[in-house]
C-alpha atoms as a printed R data frame, in Angstrom:
    type eleno elety resid chain resno       x       y       z
1   ATOM     1    CA   MET     A     1 118.492  99.753 158.702
2   ATOM     2    CA   SER     A     2 119.407  99.504 155.041
3   ATOM     3    CA   ALA     A     3 121.500 101.817 152.860
4   ATOM     4    CA   PRO     A     4 120.216 102.209 149.310
5   ATOM     5    CA   THR     A     5 122.837 101.866 146.574
6   ATOM     6    CA   THR     A     6 123.671 104.690 144.205
7   ATOM     7    CA   VAL     A     7 123.778 102.683 141.015
8   ATOM     8    CA   SER     A     8 121.012 101.586 138.704
9   ATOM     9    CA   PRO     A     9 119.747  98.040 139.055
10  ATOM    10    CA   SER     A    10 120.828  97.636 135.430
11  ATOM    11    CA   ALA     A    11 124.471  98.142 136.362
12  ATOM    12    CA   PRO     A    12 126.662  95.045 136.205
13  ATOM    13    CA   ALA     A    13 126.357  92.743 139.238
14  ATOM    14    CA   PRO     A    14 130.009  93.092 140.222
15  ATOM    15    CA   GLU     A    15 129.661  96.878 140.309
16  ATOM    16    CA   ARG     A    16 126.507  96.719 142.433
17  ATOM    17    CA   SER     A    17 128.230  94.297 144.784
18  ATOM    18    CA   ARG     A    18 131.335  96.462 145.220
19  ATOM    19    CA   LEU     A    19 129.280  99.578 145.857
20  ATOM    20    CA   SER     A    20 127.048  97.815 148.404
21  ATOM    21    CA   LEU     A    21 130.105  96.540 150.245
22  ATOM    22    CA   HIS     A    22 131.646 100.031 150.170
23  ATOM    23    CA   LEU     A    23 128.514 101.630 151.678
24  ATOM    24    CA   LEU     A    24 128.109  98.831 154.233
25  ATOM    25    CA   ARG     A    25 131.675  99.331 155.451
26  ATOM    26    CA   ARG     A    26 131.143 103.075 155.835
27  ATOM    27    CA   LEU     A    27 127.852 102.519 157.609
28  ATOM    28    CA   LEU     A    28 129.329 100.030 160.079
29  ATOM    29    CA   GLY     A    29 132.304 102.325 160.707
30  ATOM    30    CA   ALA     A    30 129.949 105.268 161.393
31  ATOM    31    CA   ALA     A    31 127.875 103.114 163.749
32  ATOM    32    CA   TRP     A    32 130.945 101.991 165.575
33  ATOM    33    CA   ARG     A    33 132.296 105.568 166.055
34  ATOM    34    CA   ASP     A    34 128.983 107.145 166.944
35  ATOM    35    CA   PRO     A    35 126.203 104.592 167.677
36  ATOM    36    CA   GLY     A    36 123.873 107.262 168.980
37  ATOM    37    CA   GLN     A    37 123.181 108.599 165.582
38  ATOM    38    CA   PHE     A    38 121.190 105.460 164.751
39  ATOM    39    CA   ALA     A    39 119.250 105.252 168.042
40  ATOM    40    CA   SER     A    40 116.180 106.497 166.218
41  ATOM    41    CA   ARG     A    41 115.065 106.339 162.646
42  ATOM    42    CA   ARG     A    42 117.028 108.674 160.303
43  ATOM    43    CA   LEU     A    43 115.387 110.490 157.418
44  ATOM    44    CA   PRO     A    44 116.862 109.538 154.065
45  ATOM    45    CA   ARG     A    45 118.598 112.392 152.237
46  ATOM    46    CA   THR     A    46 119.753 112.860 148.675
47  ATOM    47    CA   CYS     A    47 123.279 113.828 147.617
48  ATOM    48    CA   PRO     A    48 123.218 115.989 144.459
49  ATOM    49    CA   MET     A    49 126.897 115.369 143.846
50  ATOM    50    CA   CYS     A    50 126.834 111.599 143.507
51  ATOM    51    CA   GLY     A    51 123.113 110.689 143.376
52  ATOM    52    CA   TYR     A    52 123.144 108.654 146.613
53  ATOM    53    CA   HIS     A    53 119.823 108.463 148.445
54  ATOM    54    CA   GLY     A    54 119.742 107.160 151.947
55  ATOM    55    CA   VAL     A    55 120.976 107.894 155.448
56  ATOM    56    CA   PHE     A    56 123.763 110.449 155.956
57  ATOM    57    CA   ILE     A    57 126.239 109.847 158.719
58  ATOM    58    CA   SER     A    58 127.789 112.054 161.454
59  ATOM    59    CA   VAL     A    59 131.053 113.977 161.382
60  ATOM    60    CA   GLY     A    60 133.151 115.994 163.780
61  ATOM    61    CA   ARG     A    61 133.865 116.048 167.493
62  ATOM    62    CA   PRO     A    62 131.409 116.363 169.072
63  ATOM    63    CA   PRO     A    63 129.559 114.677 166.171
64  ATOM    64    CA   ARG     A    64 126.952 116.382 164.077
65  ATOM    65    CA   TRP     A    65 124.395 113.995 162.708
66  ATOM    66    CA   ASP     A    66 123.010 113.754 159.136
67  ATOM    67    CA   VAL     A    67 126.021 115.544 157.681
68  ATOM    68    CA   ARG     A    68 128.214 113.316 155.405
69  ATOM    69    CA   CYS     A    69 127.038 111.549 152.357
70  ATOM    70    CA   LEU     A    70 127.642 107.834 152.881
71  ATOM    71    CA   SER     A    71 128.790 107.379 149.281
72  ATOM    72    CA   CYS     A    72 130.967 110.317 148.266
73  ATOM    73    CA   GLY     A    73 131.685 111.922 151.662
74  ATOM    74    CA   SER     A    74 130.309 115.344 150.833
75  ATOM    75    CA   ARG     A    75 129.285 117.772 153.582
76  ATOM    76    CA   GLU     A    76 126.621 120.443 153.596
77  ATOM    77    CA   ARG     A    77 128.779 123.179 152.043
78  ATOM    78    CA   HIS     A    78 129.944 120.966 149.227
79  ATOM    79    CA   ARG     A    79 126.409 119.962 148.293
80  ATOM    80    CA   LEU     A    80 125.182 123.544 148.509
81  ATOM    81    CA   THR     A    81 128.027 124.752 146.232
82  ATOM    82    CA   HIS     A    82 127.258 122.011 143.761
83  ATOM    83    CA   LEU     A    83 123.553 122.995 143.703
84  ATOM    84    CA   TRP     A    84 124.583 126.577 142.900
85  ATOM    85    CA   ARG     A    85 126.907 125.333 140.231
86  ATOM    86    CA   ILE     A    86 124.262 123.381 138.382
87  ATOM    87    CA   GLU     A    87 121.349 125.695 139.034
88  ATOM    88    CA   GLY     A    88 119.393 126.225 135.838
89  ATOM    89    CA   GLY     A    89 120.704 123.087 134.239
90  ATOM    90    CA   GLY     A    90 124.201 124.258 133.159
91  ATOM    91    CA   ASP     A    91 127.631 124.345 134.825
92  ATOM    92    CA   ARG     A    92 128.679 127.734 136.124
93  ATOM    93    CA   LEU     A    93 132.298 126.547 136.444
94  ATOM    94    CA   ALA     A    94 132.700 125.204 132.948
95  ATOM    95    CA   GLY     A    95 135.675 126.638 131.059
96  ATOM    96    CA   LYS     A    96 136.816 128.732 134.048
97  ATOM    97    CA   ARG     A    97 140.235 128.739 135.583
98  ATOM    98    CA   ILE     A    98 139.817 127.863 139.249
99  ATOM    99    CA   LEU     A    99 141.989 128.260 142.323
100 ATOM   100    CA   HIS     A   100 140.785 126.264 145.295
101 ATOM   101    CA   PHE     A   101 142.205 126.990 148.710
102 ATOM   102    CA   ALA     A   102 142.289 124.173 151.312
103 ATOM   103    CA   PRO     A   103 140.738 121.804 148.770
104 ATOM   104    CA   GLU     A   104 138.454 119.062 150.066
105 ATOM   105    CA   LYS     A   105 138.838 115.528 148.705
106 ATOM   106    CA   VAL     A   106 135.282 115.300 147.467
107 ATOM   107    CA   VAL     A   107 135.729 118.419 145.358
108 ATOM   108    CA   MET     A   108 139.168 117.340 144.155
109 ATOM   109    CA   ARG     A   109 137.660 114.013 143.016
110 ATOM   110    CA   GLN     A   110 134.868 115.857 141.189
111 ATOM   111    CA   MET     A   111 137.446 118.102 139.431
112 ATOM   112    CA   ARG     A   112 139.887 115.353 138.563
113 ATOM   113    CA   GLY     A   113 141.198 115.679 135.008
114 ATOM   114    CA   ASN     A   114 140.175 119.360 134.725
115 ATOM   115    CA   PRO     A   115 143.361 121.180 133.545
116 ATOM   116    CA   LEU     A   116 141.852 124.548 134.613
117 ATOM   117    CA   TYR     A   117 141.540 123.483 138.295
118 ATOM   118    CA   GLU     A   118 144.424 124.327 140.632
119 ATOM   119    CA   THR     A   119 144.693 123.918 144.395
120 ATOM   120    CA   ALA     A   120 146.485 125.863 147.079
121 ATOM   121    CA   ASP     A   121 147.322 125.485 150.758
122 ATOM   122    CA   LEU     A   122 150.118 126.295 153.177
123 ATOM   123    CA   HIS     A   123 150.327 122.817 154.731
124 ATOM   124    CA   GLN     A   124 148.244 120.338 152.741
125 ATOM   125    CA   LYS     A   125 150.258 117.878 150.692
126 ATOM   126    CA   GLY     A   126 149.705 117.298 146.959
127 ATOM   127    CA   VAL     A   127 148.381 120.853 146.211
128 ATOM   128    CA   THR     A   128 149.361 122.749 143.075
129 ATOM   129    CA   HIS     A   129 150.597 125.792 145.035
130 ATOM   130    CA   ARG     A   130 152.055 125.558 148.563
131 ATOM   131    CA   VAL     A   131 151.248 129.143 149.589
132 ATOM   132    CA   ASP     A   132 149.922 131.358 152.350
133 ATOM   133    CA   ILE     A   133 146.513 132.836 151.398
134 ATOM   134    CA   THR     A   134 147.604 136.214 152.799
135 ATOM   135    CA   ALA     A   135 150.589 136.427 150.467
136 ATOM   136    CA   VAL     A   136 150.139 134.450 147.245
137 ATOM   137    CA   PRO     A   137 153.089 134.615 144.793
138 ATOM   138    CA   LEU     A   138 150.894 134.488 141.731
139 ATOM   139    CA   PRO     A   139 150.119 137.304 139.231
140 ATOM   140    CA   ASP     A   140 147.162 139.634 139.521
141 ATOM   141    CA   ALA     A   141 143.983 138.652 137.703
142 ATOM   142    CA   SER     A   142 145.092 135.010 137.198
143 ATOM   143    CA   PHE     A   143 141.862 133.198 137.862
144 ATOM   144    CA   ASP     A   144 138.157 133.281 136.962
145 ATOM   145    CA   VAL     A   145 137.133 131.635 140.203
146 ATOM   146    CA   VAL     A   146 138.639 131.338 143.686
147 ATOM   147    CA   MET     A   147 137.056 128.828 146.153
148 ATOM   148    CA   ALA     A   148 137.598 128.846 149.914
149 ATOM   149    CA   HIS     A   149 135.339 126.911 152.204
150 ATOM   150    CA   HIS     A   150 135.803 127.422 155.962
151 ATOM   151    CA   VAL     A   151 139.295 128.986 155.528
152 ATOM   152    CA   LEU     A   152 138.995 132.609 156.576
153 ATOM   153    CA   GLU     A   153 138.096 131.819 160.212
154 ATOM   154    CA   HIS     A   154 141.522 130.245 160.614
155 ATOM   155    CA   ILE     A   155 143.443 133.317 159.357
156 ATOM   156    CA   ASP     A   156 144.729 136.031 161.702
157 ATOM   157    CA   ASP     A   157 144.609 138.779 159.124
158 ATOM   158    CA   HIS     A   158 141.529 137.693 157.245
159 ATOM   159    CA   ARG     A   159 141.100 141.106 155.615
160 ATOM   160    CA   ARG     A   160 144.459 140.633 153.894
161 ATOM   161    CA   ALA     A   161 143.392 137.165 152.814
162 ATOM   162    CA   ILE     A   162 140.188 138.553 151.284
163 ATOM   163    CA   GLY     A   163 142.314 141.191 149.520
164 ATOM   164    CA   GLU     A   164 144.529 138.545 148.036
165 ATOM   165    CA   VAL     A   165 141.485 136.628 146.738
166 ATOM   166    CA   PHE     A   166 140.265 139.880 145.120
167 ATOM   167    CA   ARG     A   167 143.647 140.476 143.564
168 ATOM   168    CA   LEU     A   168 143.930 137.021 142.131
169 ATOM   169    CA   LEU     A   169 140.567 137.236 140.377
170 ATOM   170    CA   LYS     A   170 140.107 138.604 136.821
171 ATOM   171    CA   PRO     A   171 137.614 141.379 136.345
172 ATOM   172    CA   GLY     A   172 134.217 139.767 136.236
173 ATOM   173    CA   GLY     A   173 135.499 136.771 138.194
174 ATOM   174    CA   PHE     A   174 134.044 135.598 141.496
175 ATOM   175    CA   ALA     A   175 134.902 133.871 144.756
176 ATOM   176    CA   ILE     A   176 132.902 131.043 146.233
177 ATOM   177    CA   LEU     A   177 133.155 131.453 150.013
178 ATOM   178    CA   SER     A   178 131.679 129.888 153.129
179 ATOM   179    CA   VAL     A   179 132.473 130.572 156.739
180 ATOM   180    CA   PRO     A   180 131.144 129.580 160.170
181 ATOM   181    CA   LEU     A   181 128.507 132.281 160.626
182 ATOM   182    CA   ASN     A   182 126.064 133.147 163.479
183 ATOM   183    CA   PRO     A   183 123.038 134.642 161.699
184 ATOM   184    CA   SER     A   184 121.663 135.873 165.065
185 ATOM   185    CA   ARG     A   185 124.599 138.361 165.370
186 ATOM   186    CA   ALA     A   186 124.984 141.510 163.310
187 ATOM   187    CA   GLU     A   187 128.716 141.696 163.933
188 ATOM   188    CA   THR     A   188 131.529 139.219 163.712
189 ATOM   189    CA   TYR     A   189 132.859 138.003 167.097
190 ATOM   190    CA   GLU     A   190 136.623 137.980 167.433
191 ATOM   191    CA   ASN     A   191 139.073 138.671 170.161
192 ATOM   192    CA   PRO     A   192 142.868 138.523 169.648
193 ATOM   193    CA   ALA     A   193 143.388 138.029 173.368
194 ATOM   194    CA   ILE     A   194 141.787 134.568 173.033
195 ATOM   195    CA   VAL     A   195 144.732 132.322 172.126
196 ATOM   196    CA   THR     A   196 144.615 128.935 173.806
197 ATOM   197    CA   PRO     A   197 142.899 125.952 172.103
198 ATOM   198    CA   ALA     A   198 140.478 125.588 175.055
199 ATOM   199    CA   GLU     A   199 139.507 129.216 174.892
200 ATOM   200    CA   ARG     A   200 139.080 129.208 171.117
201 ATOM   201    CA   THR     A   201 136.932 126.091 171.351
202 ATOM   202    CA   ALA     A   202 134.730 127.744 173.983
203 ATOM   203    CA   HIS     A   203 134.436 131.045 172.135
204 ATOM   204    CA   PHE     A   204 134.753 130.102 168.463
205 ATOM   205    CA   SER     A   205 133.735 126.378 168.453
206 ATOM   206    CA   ALA     A   206 137.122 125.010 167.373
207 ATOM   207    CA   PRO     A   207 140.648 125.130 168.736
208 ATOM   208    CA   ASP     A   208 142.073 126.689 165.567
209 ATOM   209    CA   HIS     A   209 139.267 129.213 164.814
210 ATOM   210    CA   LYS     A   210 139.981 132.896 165.303
211 ATOM   211    CA   ARG     A   211 136.392 134.220 164.967
212 ATOM   212    CA   VAL     A   212 132.752 133.498 164.330
213 ATOM   213    CA   TYR     A   213 131.342 135.642 161.573
214 ATOM   214    CA   GLY     A   214 128.168 137.639 161.848
215 ATOM   215    CA   LEU     A   215 125.921 139.173 159.190
216 ATOM   216    CA   ASP     A   216 128.625 141.736 158.541
217 ATOM   217    CA   PHE     A   217 130.635 139.157 156.564
218 ATOM   218    CA   ALA     A   218 129.142 140.673 153.387
219 ATOM   219    CA   ASP     A   219 130.301 144.111 154.503
220 ATOM   220    CA   ARG     A   220 133.860 142.877 154.903
221 ATOM   221    CA   LEU     A   221 133.742 141.555 151.335
222 ATOM   222    CA   ARG     A   222 132.461 144.915 150.082
223 ATOM   223    CA   GLU     A   223 135.324 146.705 151.789
224 ATOM   224    CA   ALA     A   224 137.676 144.739 149.580
225 ATOM   225    CA   GLY     A   225 135.741 145.707 146.431
226 ATOM   226    CA   PHE     A   226 133.499 142.648 146.060
227 ATOM   227    CA   VAL     A   227 129.881 142.582 145.200
228 ATOM   228    CA   PRO     A   228 128.510 139.714 147.360
229 ATOM   229    CA   GLU     A   229 125.371 137.699 146.825
230 ATOM   230    CA   ILE     A   230 123.973 134.889 149.033
231 ATOM   231    CA   PHE     A   231 122.931 131.494 147.706
232 ATOM   232    CA   ARG     A   232 120.808 129.133 149.721
233 ATOM   233    CA   MET     A   233 118.039 126.592 149.092
234 ATOM   234    CA   PRO     A   234 114.338 126.717 150.203
235 ATOM   235    CA   PRO     A   235 113.659 124.979 153.543
236 ATOM   236    CA   ASP     A   236 112.207 121.840 152.019
237 ATOM   237    CA   GLN     A   237 115.251 121.438 149.758
238 ATOM   238    CA   GLU     A   238 117.590 121.988 152.737
239 ATOM   239    CA   VAL     A   239 115.957 118.870 154.288
240 ATOM   240    CA   ARG     A   240 116.064 116.903 151.074
241 ATOM   241    CA   PHE     A   241 119.737 117.545 150.405
242 ATOM   242    CA   GLY     A   242 120.912 117.498 154.054
243 ATOM   243    CA   LEU     A   243 121.847 121.214 154.245
244 ATOM   244    CA   LEU     A   244 122.268 123.451 157.236
245 ATOM   245    CA   PRO     A   245 119.401 125.975 157.638
246 ATOM   246    CA   THR     A   246 121.907 128.402 159.181
247 ATOM   247    CA   GLU     A   247 124.531 128.142 156.404
248 ATOM   248    CA   TRP     A   248 124.793 129.634 152.984
249 ATOM   249    CA   ILE     A   249 127.544 130.282 150.436
250 ATOM   250    CA   THR     A   250 128.533 133.701 149.337
251 ATOM   251    CA   ILE     A   251 129.321 134.489 145.706
252 ATOM   252    CA   ALA     A   252 131.639 137.484 145.843
253 ATOM   253    CA   ARG     A   253 131.976 139.053 142.373
254 ATOM   254    CA   LYS     A   254 134.816 141.327 141.254
255 ATOM   255    CA   ALA     A   255 132.921 143.941 139.308
């Protein structure tokens, strides 16, 4: 099995060599952690964030196959957000002040050097604002964009968190949100009596999750005043870019 490089053959030889070694190390590490993912031939995927084309590797416990870009480390939600961002050939985030909750490394690298990009989290080191998403000590209407990928399912009072996101946005601003969602259920499944890690894993798929959202996620955003819209790719593009057919991102606009 070979892993194609992400640089042009015209790139300097030392750069090609460093990149090939970087990819080989990641590939061998993935094979050591989860050899089963390579028991059969894997379909090459394309990462729209870094341009890599080749096998994607597994992530998580238990592992999910064909998830992480071997080059930049992006997951499905990062690639889907990037595809929304560049749809039509422009950059929907250009010139906008952004607040990113629980920022992922792949996005932080992509935003490096952008003075309009700020990060926030209650526990994560190195963020711009060490804050609780349910009580953010920042002024109303401070940001054009708020991003939060797979954050709300961890929050006890997620309606309050959604309200804070709405408050922080300028009129006409929008939130980029994704959550674990079961599209076969109309209503969000949550139960405050389920408190142990084992119970939460069995009911909500992770020891620190408080719920699994249903199709009413959009209704909960509307309750806060948002106008939500869904972004997803056609099925053939989901395969091409290694996206989840049951996941989409929600663009929640503050009218």
